[in-house]
C-alpha positions, -999 to +999 in steps of 0.1 A: -844-507+090-825-538+094-789-537+083-762-563+082-727-550+073-698-574+066-662-565+068-628-583+070-625-597+035-593-594+015-566-612-004-546-639+013-524-668+002-534-704+005-530-715+041-536-681+055-564-668+077-590-641+078-617-631+102-649-617+089-673-596+109-709-588+105-726-560+125-763-561+127-787-533+135-824-527+135-833-561+148-833-580+182-800-596+175-800-621+203-834-634+190-820-643+156-798-671+144-770-660+121-755-676+091-727-671+067-730-679+030-707-676+000-710-673-037-683-677-063-686-664-098-707-687-119-718-708-090-748-709-067-748-694-033-738-720-007-742-724+030-710-720+051-719-718+088-746-709+112-750-702+149-782-705+169-798-675+187-795-684+224-774-714+233-749-708+204-752-742+187-731-741+155-733-760+122-709-761+093-708-771+057-686-801+053-663-782+030-652-758+059-656-780+089-625-780+110-612-748+093-638-722+099-654-711+132-685-691+136-692-671+168-713-643+180-711-614+205-746-604+213-735-574+233-719-561+201-746-573+177-718-590+158-713-624+143-678-635+132-664-661+109-628-671+116-614-687+085-581-707+088-562-729+064-578-711+035-579-727+001-583-712-034-617-728-036-628-706-006-626-676-029-661-660-030-682-632-018-692-639+018-725-627+031-740-628+065-777-634+071-802-634+099-832-657+105-859-659+131-857-696+131-836-714+157-810-724+132-811-727+094-788-739+067-809-729+036-808-694+023-845-693+017-851-695+054-832-663+062-849-630+065-822-605+062-789-603+042-758-582+041-741-569+009-712-592+012-674-590+015-649-604-010-625-631+000-598-641-024-573-669-018-543-671-041-525-703-048 
């Protein structure tokens, strides 16, 4: 079965950095676009970043543009989210997802989801 497993979350101070990883299995990874979403307590899940399946086109939410970078390594079936200049408002559970579409920014368009990893940014 398809599995997406995130790692790399943790507790950091504002201004710090973290790199999240998501390892996918059970699907033709290179044929899927990948995305990162986050959800803070009491808030709806929001789109963070996405990367297309072949060319590697990227798209970011305005709130993270210039601070976060999404990338993928198809040989390792892994998508990454490099997070720099972290802010307390970045605190959330971060989940990766896979979609058969070329690229998507809406959660409803994604086919598979990981369990998520906690990111906490202290002030």
